[in-house]
Backbone of each chain as nested JSON, in Angstrom:
{
  "chains": [
    {"id": "A", "residues": [
      {"number": 1, "name": "MET", "atoms": {"N": [92.458, -52.184, 43.436], "CA": [93.757, -51.961, 42.802], "C": [94.616, -51.067, 43.698]}},
      {"number": 2, "name": "SER", "atoms": {"N": [95.84, -51.492, 43.902], "CA": [96.746, -50.713, 44.725], "C": [97.26, -49.478, 43.997]}},
      {"number": 3, "name": "LYS", "atoms": {"N": [97.318, -48.376, 44.711], "CA": [97.861, -47.155, 44.123], "C": [99.08, -46.688, 44.905]}},
      {"number": 4, "name": "LYS", "atoms": {"N": [99.676, -47.635, 45.661], "CA": [100.785, -47.226, 46.522], "C": [102.026, -46.812, 45.726]}},
      {"number": 5, "name": "ASN", "atoms": {"N": [102.13, -47.254, 44.473], "CA": [103.295, -46.868, 43.665], "C": [103.077, -45.556, 42.921]}},
      {"number": 6, "name": "GLY", "atoms": {"N": [101.9, -44.959, 43.078], "CA": [101.664, -43.68, 42.436], "C": [101.396, -43.763, 40.963]}},
      {"number": 7, "name": "GLY", "atoms": {"N": [101.015, -44.939, 40.481], "CA": [100.691, -45.077, 39.062], "C": [101.88, -45.533, 38.248]}},
      {"number": 8, "name": "TYR", "atoms": {"N": [101.582, -45.98, 37.054], "CA": [102.628, -46.499, 36.17], "C": [102.663, -45.683, 34.891]}},
      {"number": 9, "name": "SER", "atoms": {"N": [103.806, -45.177, 34.554], "CA": [103.959, -44.42, 33.313], "C": [104.299, -45.369, 32.168]}},
      {"number": 10, "name": "VAL", "atoms": {"N": [103.45, -45.39, 31.159], "CA": [103.696, -46.242, 30.001], "C": [104.916, -45.71, 29.256]}},
      {"number": 11, "name": "PRO", "atoms": {"N": [105.908, -46.576, 29.001], "CA": [107.113, -46.089, 28.314], "C": [106.82, -45.686, 26.875]}},
      {"number": 12, "name": "ARG", "atoms": {"N": [107.423, -44.584, 26.45], "CA": [107.273, -44.094, 25.082], "C": [108.446, -44.58, 24.236]}},
      {"number": 13, "name": "LYS", "atoms": {"N": [108.16, -44.86, 22.975], "CA": [109.224, -45.208, 22.043], "C": [109.769, -43.895, 21.476]}},
      {"number": 14, "name": "THR", "atoms": {"N": [111.042, -43.63, 21.729], "CA": [111.613, -42.35, 21.325], "C": [112.969, -42.553, 20.64]}},
      {"number": 15, "name": "CYS", "atoms": {"N": [113.458, -41.482, 20.025], "CA": [114.81, -41.474, 19.485], "C": [115.446, -40.142, 19.865]}},
      {"number": 16, "name": "VAL", "atoms": {"N": [116.758, -40.076, 19.793], "CA": [117.474, -38.835, 20.079], "C": [118.143, -38.359, 18.793]}},
      {"number": 17, "name": "LEU", "atoms": {"N": [117.79, -37.16, 18.365], "CA": [118.427, -36.55, 17.203], "C": [119.602, -35.726, 17.71]}},
      {"number": 18, "name": "VAL", "atoms": {"N": [120.798, -36.015, 17.227], "CA": [121.998, -35.274, 17.627], "C": [122.471, -34.446, 16.448]}},
      {"number": 19, "name": "LEU", "atoms": {"N": [122.567, -33.142, 16.655], "CA": [122.888, -32.246, 15.55], "C": [124.396, -32.049, 15.41]}},
      {"number": 20, "name": "ALA", "atoms": {"N": [124.803, -31.744, 14.175], "CA": [126.225, -31.531, 13.886], "C": [126.38, -30.201, 13.153]}},
      {"number": 21, "name": "GLY", "atoms": {"N": [127.606, -29.892, 12.768], "CA": [127.866, -28.67, 11.999], "C": [127.545, -27.427, 12.798]}},
      {"number": 22, "name": "ASP", "atoms": {"N": [126.787, -26.522, 12.2], "CA": [126.443, -25.258, 12.862], "C": [125.654, -25.468, 14.151]}},
      {"number": 23, "name": "PHE", "atoms": {"N": [125.002, -26.606, 14.253], "CA": [124.135, -26.855, 15.412], "C": [124.73, -27.89, 16.363]}},
      {"number": 24, "name": "GLU", "atoms": {"N": [126.049, -28.067, 16.3], "CA": [126.72, -29.066, 17.121], "C": [126.415, -28.852, 18.602]}},
      {"number": 25, "name": "GLY", "atoms": {"N": [126.123, -29.936, 19.287], "CA": [125.832, -29.87, 20.715], "C": [124.349, -29.913, 21.022]}},
      {"number": 26, "name": "ALA", "atoms": {"N": [123.546, -29.674, 20.005], "CA": [122.095, -29.686, 20.214], "C": [121.564, -31.113, 20.127]}},
      {"number": 27, "name": "GLU", "atoms": {"N": [120.706, -31.459, 21.049], "CA": [120.09, -32.783, 21.061], "C": [118.597, -32.644, 21.299]}},
      {"number": 28, "name": "ALA", "atoms": {"N": [117.837, -33.507, 20.658], "CA": [116.386, -33.473, 20.827], "C": [115.847, -34.895, 20.884]}},
      {"number": 29, "name": "ARG", "atoms": {"N": [115.036, -35.171, 21.878], "CA": [114.386, -36.483, 21.968], "C": [112.984, -36.365, 21.37]}},
      {"number": 30, "name": "CYS", "atoms": {"N": [112.674, -37.294, 20.472], "CA": [111.39, -37.252, 19.762], "C": [110.664, -38.585, 19.871]}},
      {"number": 31, "name": "ARG", "atoms": {"N": [109.362, -38.51, 19.85], "CA": [108.548, -39.723, 19.88], "C": [108.612, -40.447, 18.541]}},
      {"number": 32, "name": "LEU", "atoms": {"N": [108.597, -41.759, 18.597], "CA": [108.518, -42.576, 17.381], "C": [107.178, -43.301, 17.291]}},
      {"number": 33, "name": "ASP", "atoms": {"N": [106.439, -43.322, 18.387], "CA": [105.182, -44.086, 18.41], "C": [103.999, -43.202, 18.016]}},
      {"number": 34, "name": "VAL", "atoms": {"N": [103.996, -42.772, 16.774], "CA": [102.862, -41.996, 16.264], "C": [102.134, -42.83, 15.215]}},
      {"number": 35, "name": "GLY", "atoms": {"N": [100.881, -42.491, 15.003], "CA": [100.066, -43.223, 14.037], "C": [100.374, -42.823, 12.604]}},
      {"number": 36, "name": "MET", "atoms": {"N": [99.967, -43.67, 11.67], "CA": [100.17, -43.375, 10.25], "C": [99.51, -42.055, 9.868]}},
      {"number": 37, "name": "GLY", "atoms": {"N": [98.328, -41.807, 10.43], "CA": [97.605, -40.583, 10.099], "C": [98.392, -39.343, 10.474]}},
      {"number": 38, "name": "ALA", "atoms": {"N": [98.967, -39.34, 11.679], "CA": [99.755, -38.195, 12.137], "C": [101.017, -38.05, 11.305]}},
      {"number": 39, "name": "TYR", "atoms": {"N": [101.674, -39.177, 11.014], "CA": [102.909, -39.131, 10.225], "C": [102.643, -38.537, 8.838]}},
      {"number": 40, "name": "LEU", "atoms": {"N": [101.575, -39.013, 8.198], "CA": [101.255, -38.526, 6.849], "C": [100.866, -37.05, 6.88]}},
      {"number": 41, "name": "THR", "atoms": {"N": [100.239, -36.62, 7.95], "CA": [99.899, -35.197, 8.086], "C": [101.163, -34.349, 8.128]}},
      {"number": 42, "name": "PHE", "atoms": {"N": [102.174, -34.804, 8.891], "CA": [103.44, -34.077, 8.938], "C": [104.065, -34.005, 7.552]}},
      {"number": 43, "name": "GLN", "atoms": {"N": [104.082, -35.133, 6.854], "CA": [104.68, -35.168, 5.516], "C": [103.993, -34.174, 4.59]}},
      {"number": 44, "name": "ARG", "atoms": {"N": [102.665, -34.176, 4.646], "CA": [101.879, -33.316, 3.754], "C": [102.134, -31.837, 4.062]}},
      {"number": 45, "name": "LEU", "atoms": {"N": [102.119, -31.507, 5.343], "CA": [102.303, -30.116, 5.745], "C": [103.727, -29.634, 5.453]}},
      {"number": 46, "name": "ALA", "atoms": {"N": [104.707, -30.501, 5.735], "CA": [106.103, -30.107, 5.534], "C": [106.45, -29.992, 4.058]}},
      {"number": 47, "name": "ASP", "atoms": {"N": [105.791, -30.778, 3.209], "CA": [106.067, -30.733, 1.769], "C": [105.287, -29.628, 1.066]}},
      {"number": 48, "name": "ALA", "atoms": {"N": [104.377, -28.976, 1.779], "CA": [103.459, -28.039, 1.139], "C": [104.176, -26.792, 0.618]}},
      {"number": 49, "name": "GLN", "atoms": {"N": [105.34, -26.437, 1.208], "CA": [106.095, -25.243, 0.802], "C": [105.299, -23.958, 1.031]}},
      {"number": 50, "name": "GLU", "atoms": {"N": [104.245, -24.017, 1.802], "CA": [103.452, -22.826, 2.107], "C": [103.724, -22.453, 3.563]}},
      {"number": 51, "name": "PRO", "atoms": {"N": [104.023, -21.171, 3.806], "CA": [104.39, -20.756, 5.168], "C": [103.371, -21.162, 6.235]}},
      {"number": 52, "name": "ASP", "atoms": {"N": [102.089, -21.012, 5.93], "CA": [101.063, -21.349, 6.922], "C": [101.091, -22.831, 7.288]}},
      {"number": 53, "name": "LYS", "atoms": {"N": [101.231, -23.662, 6.253], "CA": [101.218, -25.111, 6.499], "C": [102.502, -25.566, 7.171]}},
      {"number": 54, "name": "LEU", "atoms": {"N": [103.599, -24.913, 6.798], "CA": [104.866, -25.255, 7.434], "C": [104.831, -24.873, 8.91]}},
      {"number": 55, "name": "GLU", "atoms": {"N": [104.234, -23.731, 9.209], "CA": [104.104, -23.316, 10.605], "C": [103.227, -24.299, 11.375]}},
      {"number": 56, "name": "GLU", "atoms": {"N": [102.155, -24.747, 10.729], "CA": [101.268, -25.73, 11.37], "C": [102.019, -27.031, 11.643]}},
      {"number": 57, "name": "ALA", "atoms": {"N": [102.848, -27.449, 10.66], "CA": [103.622, -28.677, 10.832], "C": [104.588, -28.543, 11.997]}},
      {"number": 58, "name": "CYS", "atoms": {"N": [105.25, -27.378, 12.074], "CA": [106.222, -27.155, 13.147], "C": [105.539, -27.135, 14.515]}},
      {"number": 59, "name": "ARG", "atoms": {"N": [104.405, -26.448, 14.597], "CA": [103.694, -26.377, 15.874], "C": [103.213, -27.766, 16.304]}},
      {"number": 60, "name": "LYS", "atoms": {"N": [102.678, -28.51, 15.351], "CA": [102.177, -29.854, 15.629], "C": [103.323, -30.784, 16.047]}},
      {"number": 61, "name": "PHE", "atoms": {"N": [104.459, -30.632, 15.353], "CA": [105.622, -31.451, 15.682], "C": [106.087, -31.152, 17.106]}},
      {"number": 62, "name": "GLY", "atoms": {"N": [106.168, -29.872, 17.437], "CA": [106.619, -29.489, 18.772], "C": [105.682, -29.962, 19.868]}},
      {"number": 63, "name": "ASP", "atoms": {"N": [104.396, -29.942, 19.581], "CA": [103.409, -30.327, 20.596], "C": [103.233, -31.844, 20.713]}},
      {"number": 64, "name": "GLU", "atoms": {"N": [103.355, -32.558, 19.593], "CA": [102.979, -33.978, 19.59], "C": [104.153, -34.953, 19.466]}},
      {"number": 65, "name": "VAL", "atoms": {"N": [105.285, -34.485, 18.952], "CA": [106.41, -35.405, 18.715], "C": [107.604, -35.084, 19.606]}},
      {"number": 66, "name": "LEU", "atoms": {"N": [107.918, -33.808, 19.73], "CA": [109.076, -33.399, 20.525], "C": [108.828, -33.694, 22.003]}},
      {"number": 67, "name": "VAL", "atoms": {"N": [109.768, -34.404, 22.616], "CA": [109.641, -34.752, 24.038], "C": [110.501, -33.831, 24.893]}},
      {"number": 68, "name": "ASP", "atoms": {"N": [111.756, -33.675, 24.485], "CA": [112.685, -32.881, 25.281], "C": [113.868, -32.463, 24.403]}},
      {"number": 69, "name": "TRP", "atoms": {"N": [114.517, -31.381, 24.767], "CA": [115.744, -30.972, 24.072], "C": [116.555, -30.086, 24.984]}},
      {"number": 70, "name": "ASN", "atoms": {"N": [117.767, -29.751, 24.528], "CA": [118.645, -28.917, 25.355], "C": [118.827, -27.535, 24.744]}},
      {"number": 71, "name": "PHE", "atoms": {"N": [117.852, -27.077, 23.978], "CA": [117.956, -25.797, 23.274], "C": [117.753, -24.625, 24.238]}},
      {"number": 72, "name": "LYS", "atoms": {"N": [118.628, -23.633, 24.099], "CA": [118.528, -22.429, 24.922], "C": [118.622, -21.195, 24.043]}},
      {"number": 73, "name": "ASP", "atoms": {"N": [118.051, -20.117, 24.519], "CA": [118.11, -18.824, 23.831], "C": [118.565, -17.794, 24.855]}},
      {"number": 74, "name": "ASP", "atoms": {"N": [119.781, -17.271, 24.679], "CA": [120.359, -16.342, 25.654], "C": [120.373, -16.935, 27.061]}},
      {"number": 75, "name": "GLY", "atoms": {"N": [120.72, -18.213, 27.129], "CA": [120.831, -18.875, 28.424], "C": [119.531, -19.377, 28.996]}},
      {"number": 76, "name": "GLU", "atoms": {"N": [118.426, -19.017, 28.357], "CA": [117.117, -19.446, 28.86], "C": [116.614, -20.643, 28.05]}},
      {"number": 77, "name": "ALA", "atoms": {"N": [116.175, -21.684, 28.759], "CA": [115.71, -22.89, 28.08], "C": [114.49, -22.589, 27.212]}},
      {"number": 78, "name": "ILE", "atoms": {"N": [114.538, -23.071, 25.972], "CA": [113.383, -22.939, 25.079], "C": [112.462, -24.12, 25.36]}},
      {"number": 79, "name": "PRO", "atoms": {"N": [111.192, -23.88, 25.616], "CA": [110.294, -24.999, 25.916], "C": [110.202, -25.977, 24.753]}},
      {"number": 80, "name": "ALA", "atoms": {"N": [110.172, -27.262, 25.086], "CA": [110.083, -28.306, 24.057], "C": [108.619, -28.52, 23.688]}},
      {"number": 81, "name": "ASP", "atoms": {"N": [108.039, -27.543, 23.02], "CA": [106.648, -27.646, 22.582], "C": [106.479, -26.87, 21.268]}},
      {"number": 82, "name": "GLY", "atoms": {"N": [105.248, -26.719, 20.845], "CA": [104.998, -26.064, 19.572], "C": [105.512, -24.634, 19.52]}},
      {"number": 83, "name": "ASP", "atoms": {"N": [105.288, -23.877, 20.583], "CA": [105.766, -22.493, 20.617], "C": [107.289, -22.448, 20.558]}},
      {"number": 84, "name": "GLY", "atoms": {"N": [107.923, -23.349, 21.317], "CA": [109.38, -23.392, 21.324], "C": [109.937, -23.778, 19.97]}},
      {"number": 85, "name": "PHE", "atoms": {"N": [109.277, -24.73, 19.315], "CA": [109.758, -25.195, 18.012], "C": [109.713, -24.069, 16.987]}},
      {"number": 86, "name": "LEU", "atoms": {"N": [108.745, -23.178, 17.13], "CA": [108.632, -22.061, 16.187], "C": [109.681, -20.982, 16.448]}},
      {"number": 87, "name": "ARG", "atoms": {"N": [110.413, -21.09, 17.579], "CA": [111.441, -20.092, 17.895], "C": [112.803, -20.449, 17.312]}},
      {"number": 88, "name": "ILE", "atoms": {"N": [112.981, -21.676, 16.849], "CA": [114.293, -22.064, 16.328], "C": [114.378, -21.707, 14.845]}},
      {"number": 89, "name": "PRO", "atoms": {"N": [115.602, -21.589, 14.287], "CA": [115.75, -21.211, 12.878], "C": [115.031, -22.207, 11.959]}},
      {"number": 90, "name": "PRO", "atoms": {"N": [114.412, -21.716, 10.878], "CA": [113.658, -22.595, 9.975], "C": [114.483, -23.739, 9.411]}},
      {"number": 91, "name": "GLU", "atoms": {"N": [115.766, -23.462, 9.085], "CA": [116.584, -24.538, 8.508], "C": [116.825, -25.643, 9.532]}},
      {"number": 92, "name": "LEU", "atoms": {"N": [116.917, -25.266, 10.787], "CA": [117.087, -26.263, 11.843], "C": [115.787, -27.049, 12.036]}},
      {"number": 93, "name": "ALA", "atoms": {"N": [114.666, -26.352, 12.007], "CA": [113.369, -27.024, 12.167], "C": [113.128, -28.036, 11.04]}},
      {"number": 94, "name": "LEU", "atoms": {"N": [113.418, -27.628, 9.805], "CA": [113.21, -28.528, 8.672], "C": [114.153, -29.723, 8.729]}},
      {"number": 95, "name": "ALA", "atoms": {"N": [115.401, -29.473, 9.13], "CA": [116.365, -30.567, 9.245], "C": [115.904, -31.573, 10.294]}},
      {"number": 96, "name": "MET", "atoms": {"N": [115.32, -31.069, 11.378], "CA": [114.825, -31.976, 12.424], "C": [113.638, -32.79, 11.926]}},
      {"number": 97, "name": "LEU", "atoms": {"N": [112.74, -32.135, 11.191], "CA": [111.584, -32.857, 10.641], "C": [112.044, -33.974, 9.711]}},
      {"number": 98, "name": "LYS", "atoms": {"N": [113.048, -33.671, 8.878], "CA": [113.552, -34.663, 7.932], "C": [114.235, -35.817, 8.669]}},
      {"number": 99, "name": "ALA", "atoms": {"N": [115.043, -35.473, 9.665], "CA": [115.75, -36.509, 10.415], "C": [114.767, -37.401, 11.176]}},
      {"number": 100, "name": "TRP", "atoms": {"N": [113.725, -36.8, 11.723], "CA": [112.719, -37.594, 12.436], "C": [111.999, -38.524, 11.46]}},
      {"number": 101, "name": "SER", "atoms": {"N": [111.702, -37.995, 10.287], "CA": [111.045, -38.809, 9.273], "C": [111.9, -40.024, 8.92]}},
      {"number": 102, "name": "GLU", "atoms": {"N": [113.212, -39.811, 8.817], "CA": [114.118, -40.923, 8.526], "C": [114.187, -41.892, 9.701]}},
      {"number": 103, "name": "ALA", "atoms": {"N": [114.139, -41.333, 10.902], "CA": [114.19, -42.192, 12.091], "C": [112.969, -43.098, 12.167]}},
      {"number": 104, "name": "MET", "atoms": {"N": [111.845, -42.621, 11.629], "CA": [110.619, -43.419, 11.664], "C": [110.771, -44.714, 10.876]}},
      {"number": 105, "name": "THR", "atoms": {"N": [111.544, -44.691, 9.813], "CA": [111.718, -45.893, 8.997], "C": [113.017, -46.608, 9.306]}},
      {"number": 106, "name": "GLY", "atoms": {"N": [113.963, -45.88, 9.88], "CA": [115.271, -46.467, 10.098], "C": [116.126, -46.381, 8.854]}},
      {"number": 107, "name": "LEU", "atoms": {"N": [115.558, -45.817, 7.779], "CA": [116.276, -45.667, 6.515], "C": [116.039, -44.261, 5.987]}},
      {"number": 108, "name": "PRO", "atoms": {"N": [116.978, -43.693, 5.222], "CA": [116.763, -42.369, 4.641], "C": [115.659, -42.374, 3.598]}},
      {"number": 109, "name": "ALA", "atoms": {"N": [115.059, -41.196, 3.347], "CA": [114.065, -40.972, 2.29], "C": [112.958, -42.026, 2.281]}},
      {"number": 110, "name": "PRO", "atoms": {"N": [112.079, -42.021, 3.32], "CA": [111.113, -43.096, 3.509], "C": [110.102, -43.277, 2.4]}},
      {"number": 111, "name": "LEU", "atoms": {"N": [109.591, -42.23, 1.809], "CA": [108.507, -42.386, 0.852], "C": [108.949, -42.073, -0.567]}},
      {"number": 112, "name": "GLY", "atoms": {"N": [110.243, -41.982, -0.78], "CA": [110.726, -41.709, -2.125], "C": [110.636, -40.253, -2.504]}},
      {"number": 113, "name": "GLY", "atoms": {"N": [110.144, -39.426, -1.634], "CA": [110.039, -38.0, -1.939], "C": [111.002, -37.222, -1.095]}},
      {"number": 114, "name": "GLY", "atoms": {"N": [110.593, -36.066, -0.648], "CA": [111.405, -35.275, 0.245], "C": [112.408, -34.412, -0.486]}},
      {"number": 115, "name": "SER", "atoms": {"N": [113.267, -33.776, 0.286], "CA": [114.204, -32.823, -0.276], "C": [115.389, -33.531, -0.914]}},
      {"number": 116, "name": "PRO", "atoms": {"N": [115.947, -32.941, -1.957], "CA": [117.15, -33.516, -2.552], "C": [118.349, -33.314, -1.642]}},
      {"number": 117, "name": "SER", "atoms": {"N": [119.382, -34.109, -1.878], "CA": [120.6, -33.972, -1.093], "C": [121.256, -32.632, -1.399]}},
      {"number": 118, "name": "SER", "atoms": {"N": [122.0, -32.123, -0.454], "CA": [122.693, -30.865, -0.656], "C": [124.02, -30.906, 0.067]}},
      {"number": 119, "name": "GLU", "atoms": {"N": [124.822, -29.846, -0.148], "CA": [126.115, -29.779, 0.521], "C": [125.957, -29.61, 2.017]}},
      {"number": 120, "name": "GLU", "atoms": {"N": [124.759, -29.262, 2.456], "CA": [124.558, -29.032, 3.883], "C": [124.174, -30.305, 4.622]}},
      {"number": 121, "name": "ASP", "atoms": {"N": [124.18, -31.439, 3.905], "CA": [123.761, -32.684, 4.543], "C": [124.549, -32.974, 5.817]}},
      {"number": 122, "name": "SER", "atoms": {"N": [125.842, -32.64, 5.789], "CA": [126.673, -32.969, 6.937], "C": [126.273, -32.164, 8.164]}},
      {"number": 123, "name": "GLN", "atoms": {"N": [125.486, -31.103, 7.984], "CA": [125.084, -30.295, 9.127], "C": [123.727, -30.732, 9.673]}},
      {"number": 124, "name": "GLU", "atoms": {"N": [123.153, -31.703, 9.021], "CA": [121.831, -32.123, 9.46], "C": [121.931, -33.096, 10.629]}},
      {"number": 125, "name": "PRO", "atoms": {"N": [120.839, -33.25, 11.344], "CA": [120.876, -34.102, 12.521], "C": [121.119, -35.565, 12.176]}},
      {"number": 126, "name": "SER", "atoms": {"N": [121.699, -36.258, 13.097], "CA": [121.796, -37.7, 12.973], "C": [121.049, -38.309, 14.144]}},
      {"number": 127, "name": "ILE", "atoms": {"N": [120.687, -39.565, 13.993], "CA": [119.946, -40.238, 15.053], "C": [120.92, -41.143, 15.785]}},
      {"number": 128, "name": "VAL", "atoms": {"N": [121.079, -40.916, 17.056], "CA": [122.067, -41.713, 17.782], "C": [121.46, -42.893, 18.504]}},
      {"number": 129, "name": "GLY", "atoms": {"N": [120.183, -42.927, 18.669], "CA": [119.631, -44.078, 19.354], "C": [118.143, -43.964, 19.554]}},
      {"number": 130, "name": "SER", "atoms": {"N": [117.536, -45.089, 19.777], "CA": [116.111, -45.096, 20.073], "C": [115.867, -46.087, 21.182]}},
      {"number": 131, "name": "GLU", "atoms": {"N": [114.736, -45.933, 21.83], "CA": [114.413, -46.849, 22.93], "C": [112.927, -47.063, 22.994]}}
    ]},
    {"id": "B", "residues": [
      {"number": 1, "name": "MET", "atoms": {"N": [110.369, -34.719, -12.636], "CA": [109.026, -34.385, -12.135], "C": [108.675, -35.347, -10.997]}},
      {"number": 2, "name": "THR", "atoms": {"N": [108.292, -34.798, -9.868], "CA": [107.972, -35.644, -8.723], "C": [106.469, -35.607, -8.439]}},
      {"number": 3, "name": "LYS", "atoms": {"N": [106.004, -36.661, -7.826], "CA": [104.582, -36.736, -7.473], "C": [104.279, -35.792, -6.319]}},
      {"number": 4, "name": "PRO", "atoms": {"N": [103.096, -35.177, -6.318], "CA": [102.72, -34.357, -5.157], "C": [102.528, -35.238, -3.919]}},
      {"number": 5, "name": "ALA", "atoms": {"N": [102.75, -34.629, -2.767], "CA": [102.678, -35.382, -1.513], "C": [101.313, -36.045, -1.324]}},
      {"number": 6, "name": "GLU", "atoms": {"N": [100.256, -35.346, -1.789], "CA": [98.907, -35.908, -1.623], "C": [98.749, -37.216, -2.389]}},
      {"number": 7, "name": "LEU", "atoms": {"N": [99.349, -37.275, -3.601], "CA": [99.252, -38.488, -4.414], "C": [100.067, -39.622, -3.79]}},
      {"number": 8, "name": "ILE", "atoms": {"N": [101.257, -39.296, -3.303], "CA": [102.084, -40.321, -2.648], "C": [101.338, -40.903, -1.45]}},
      {"number": 9, "name": "GLU", "atoms": {"N": [100.715, -40.007, -0.674], "CA": [99.963, -40.455, 0.498], "C": [98.789, -41.336, 0.091]}},
      {"number": 10, "name": "ALA", "atoms": {"N": [98.043, -40.891, -0.937], "CA": [96.877, -41.657, -1.372], "C": [97.285, -43.03, -1.893]}},
      {"number": 11, "name": "GLU", "atoms": {"N": [98.365, -43.083, -2.644], "CA": [98.826, -44.371, -3.18], "C": [99.277, -45.299, -2.06]}},
      {"number": 12, "name": "LEU", "atoms": {"N": [99.954, -44.724, -1.078], "CA": [100.434, -45.54, 0.041], "C": [99.259, -46.122, 0.824]}},
      {"number": 13, "name": "VAL", "atoms": {"N": [98.312, -45.252, 1.197], "CA": [97.179, -45.714, 2.002], "C": [96.309, -46.693, 1.205]}},
      {"number": 14, "name": "ASP", "atoms": {"N": [96.047, -46.363, -0.062], "CA": [95.23, -47.25, -0.892], "C": [95.912, -48.605, -1.07]}},
      {"number": 15, "name": "GLY", "atoms": {"N": [97.218, -48.582, -1.286], "CA": [97.96, -49.835, -1.457], "C": [97.895, -50.711, -0.212]}},
      {"number": 16, "name": "LEU", "atoms": {"N": [98.035, -50.083, 0.954], "CA": [97.992, -50.847, 2.199], "C": [96.583, -51.382, 2.461]}},
      {"number": 17, "name": "CYS", "atoms": {"N": [95.565, -50.567, 2.12], "CA": [94.181, -51.014, 2.279], "C": [93.934, -52.283, 1.444]}},
      {"number": 18, "name": "GLN", "atoms": {"N": [94.387, -52.249, 0.197], "CA": [94.173, -53.396, -0.69], "C": [94.985, -54.606, -0.23]}},
      {"number": 19, "name": "ARG", "atoms": {"N": [96.201, -54.355, 0.219], "CA": [97.073, -55.459, 0.632], "C": [96.526, -56.171, 1.858]}},
      {"number": 20, "name": "TRP", "atoms": {"N": [96.027, -55.394, 2.823], "CA": [95.597, -55.978, 4.087], "C": [94.084, -56.143, 4.188]}},
      {"number": 21, "name": "GLY", "atoms": {"N": [93.359, -55.644, 3.208], "CA": [91.91, -55.801, 3.222], "C": [91.223, -55.06, 4.359]}},
      {"number": 22, "name": "VAL", "atoms": {"N": [91.68, -53.86, 4.631], "CA": [91.078, -53.055, 5.699], "C": [90.792, -51.657, 5.164]}},
      {"number": 23, "name": "PRO", "atoms": {"N": [89.89, -50.92, 5.827], "CA": [89.597, -49.55, 5.378], "C": [90.704, -48.571, 5.785]}},
      {"number": 24, "name": "PRO", "atoms": {"N": [90.731, -47.403, 5.163], "CA": [91.769, -46.403, 5.48], "C": [91.84, -46.046, 6.966]}},
      {"number": 25, "name": "SER", "atoms": {"N": [90.698, -46.038, 7.646], "CA": [90.704, -45.671, 9.067], "C": [91.602, -46.6, 9.881]}},
      {"number": 26, "name": "VAL", "atoms": {"N": [91.653, -47.851, 9.485], "CA": [92.511, -48.813, 10.193], "C": [93.979, -48.535, 9.889]}},
      {"number": 27, "name": "ILE", "atoms": {"N": [94.262, -48.279, 8.627], "CA": [95.647, -47.982, 8.232], "C": [96.158, -46.739, 8.964]}},
      {"number": 28, "name": "LEU", "atoms": {"N": [95.327, -45.689, 9.0], "CA": [95.765, -44.43, 9.597], "C": [95.978, -44.538, 11.102]}},
      {"number": 29, "name": "ALA", "atoms": {"N": [95.388, -45.548, 11.723], "CA": [95.562, -45.735, 13.163], "C": [96.738, -46.654, 13.488]}},
      {"number": 30, "name": "GLU", "atoms": {"N": [97.326, -47.265, 12.479], "CA": [98.447, -48.18, 12.715], "C": [99.694, -47.42, 13.16]}},
      {"number": 31, "name": "ASP", "atoms": {"N": [100.591, -48.119, 13.855], "CA": [101.861, -47.546, 14.284], "C": [102.709, -47.22, 13.05]}},
      {"number": 32, "name": "ALA", "atoms": {"N": [102.955, -45.932, 12.833], "CA": [103.668, -45.512, 11.622], "C": [105.097, -46.057, 11.591]}},
      {"number": 33, "name": "GLY", "atoms": {"N": [105.751, -46.072, 12.743], "CA": [107.133, -46.547, 12.774], "C": [107.239, -47.985, 12.284]}},
      {"number": 34, "name": "TYR", "atoms": {"N": [106.333, -48.827, 12.779], "CA": [106.384, -50.236, 12.387], "C": [106.061, -50.413, 10.902]}},
      {"number": 35, "name": "VAL", "atoms": {"N": [104.99, -49.777, 10.461], "CA": [104.554, -49.939, 9.063], "C": [105.614, -49.422, 8.096]}},
      {"number": 36, "name": "LEU", "atoms": {"N": [106.141, -48.226, 8.353], "CA": [107.12, -47.624, 7.437], "C": [108.418, -48.412, 7.417]}},
      {"number": 37, "name": "ARG", "atoms": {"N": [108.838, -48.893, 8.587], "CA": [110.07, -49.676, 8.64], "C": [109.903, -50.984, 7.867]}},
      {"number": 38, "name": "MET", "atoms": {"N": [108.729, -51.595, 8.022], "CA": [108.467, -52.847, 7.302], "C": [108.478, -52.602, 5.795]}},
      {"number": 39, "name": "LEU", "atoms": {"N": [107.824, -51.529, 5.345], "CA": [107.789, -51.228, 3.908], "C": [109.193, -50.928, 3.374]}},
      {"number": 40, "name": "ALA", "atoms": {"N": [109.99, -50.224, 4.181], "CA": [111.353, -49.894, 3.751], "C": [112.192, -51.158, 3.61]}},
      {"number": 41, "name": "ILE", "atoms": {"N": [112.032, -52.071, 4.549], "CA": [112.791, -53.326, 4.494], "C": [112.362, -54.147, 3.281]}},
      {"number": 42, "name": "LEU", "atoms": {"N": [111.053, -54.22, 3.042], "CA": [110.553, -54.97, 1.881], "C": [111.061, -54.354, 0.576]}},
      {"number": 43, "name": "ALA", "atoms": {"N": [111.104, -53.013, 0.534], "CA": [111.589, -52.342, -0.681], "C": [113.068, -52.626, -0.898]}},
      {"number": 44, "name": "GLU", "atoms": {"N": [113.832, -52.665, 0.191], "CA": [115.261, -52.961, 0.072], "C": [115.488, -54.38, -0.44]}},
      {"number": 45, "name": "ALA", "atoms": {"N": [114.613, -55.297, -0.024], "CA": [114.793, -56.698, -0.387], "C": [114.262, -57.028, -1.776]}},
      {"number": 46, "name": "LYS", "atoms": {"N": [113.462, -56.107, -2.344], "CA": [112.854, -56.364, -3.647], "C": [113.927, -56.384, -4.73]}},
      {"number": 47, "name": "PRO", "atoms": {"N": [113.946, -57.422, -5.575], "CA": [114.957, -57.457, -6.646], "C": [114.723, -56.338, -7.662]}},
      {"number": 48, "name": "PRO", "atoms": {"N": [115.782, -55.824, -8.278], "CA": [115.625, -54.749, -9.269], "C": [114.788, -55.197, -10.459]}},
      {"number": 49, "name": "GLU", "atoms": {"N": [113.942, -54.27, -10.973], "CA": [113.092, -54.613, -12.119], "C": [113.935, -54.75, -13.371]}},
      {"number": 50, "name": "LYS", "atoms": {"N": [113.557, -55.763, -14.177], "CA": [114.26, -55.984, -15.436], "C": [113.678, -55.083, -16.518]}},
      {"number": 51, "name": "ASN", "atoms": {"N": [114.534, -54.506, -17.326], "CA": [114.078, -53.701, -18.461], "C": [113.76, -54.602, -19.646]}},
      {"number": 52, "name": "GLY", "atoms": {"N": [112.654, -54.282, -20.337], "CA": [112.276, -55.064, -21.509], "C": [111.542, -56.219, -21.087]}}
    ]}
  ]
}
């Protein structure tokens, strides 16, 4: 087998979450090619309303789903991983989890559960594209 | 009153197991994006239930 091309990177199925309102200008690329088991784990942890489980969900999301983003803190890039995800405001983290969940189905409120609508909906992320 | 997340998950996985005749391990390894999108589309296309 020839290795002259340096290997082949398997393309990932991703989407870009574009934030609005208070978080305007922020963009995050997230993986869409996750298994049912991982997806359900995120749902369970995020719905738990317990700080420990929510932290676990955020860390797992940052490590396994988040690919890249343009988030900075005092001019310094925040790493797109679990540690970085735990550095952003909780309302932003939850909004991203919800938007990613919607991106997974292509429709809002995938499993009939989740958070109720609020006046802050317009500040939540939107999905501008997937590939 | 809403169902707890654990019950929603169990109903979803059990329903898919019965529909496709496979064990939960197979369902949990499936591509979530494809499965969830398919279920969402099927739910959208389902006619509204009649009362009575």
